[in-house]
N, C-alpha and C positions, 0 to 999 in steps of 0.2 A: 181494092181487094181486103178486106179486113180477115184475117185468120181469127181461128180459136184453136183448143186444146181437142183433139180426138175426141178424150173422153168427155167433152162438155155438150158433144153431139146429144140431142135427144133420141131417145130407144125407140120412140113411135114415132113414126114419119120424119125420123133424120134422115136427109140428104147431104152428102157432102163429097168435095171432091179434093184432091192434091193439089197444093199451090201451083204445080208446075205441070198440072194433070189437064184433060178434057171429057175425061170421064167421070161420071158423076155416081156415086154407088150410095147406097140404102143400109143404114145402117140395120146388122143384125143386134135383135134383143139378148139379151142373156138367155132365155128360157132356150132357145133355139140355138144358142152356142153351146149352152152346156150338153144339150140332146145329141146332136153331131159331133161332141168331143173336141173343140174346138179350143183355143186356149184361152180361158177364164180372163187372164189379166190383160189380154190382148182389146183391141178396138175392131172387130170385122165388119166388111161391107160386103154387096155383092152389084153385078151391074148389071144391064139388062143383057147384058151379053154372054153373064157368065161367068164373068172374072171376079176375084175376090181381091179382097184388099185386107190385111192382115198392119196395123198400126198402132205405134205404142199410145198408151192414153192422152201422153205428152206432146206427141206430133201435132204439127201445125196442119190445120184442114181449113177448106172453104166452106163454109154453112152455103148453102143452095136449097133448094126447092122442087116439088113434084113437077113444074114446069122445064126446068132442067135438063132433067132427067127426060122428059118427052122430045125436049129438044135433041138430045143425044139421041133418039130410036128414031125420031121420024125425022132428022135435019134439021140446020137452019132455019 
């Protein structure tokens, strides 16, 4: 399980999960972050069930893909 910095997750189709977590989050780009008044110096993600993640750009995350998100939604 290789980790990268949360700030390095792509803002277009960038999926990640926390190193100890099981839920996959889709990174929210800078435009929607600014529009909704979220902290611009943080990395934000949204999960399929509505959970939000707010991380520092230097926090470690595991890079995922859309299939990992589908596994979260539909089970293993």
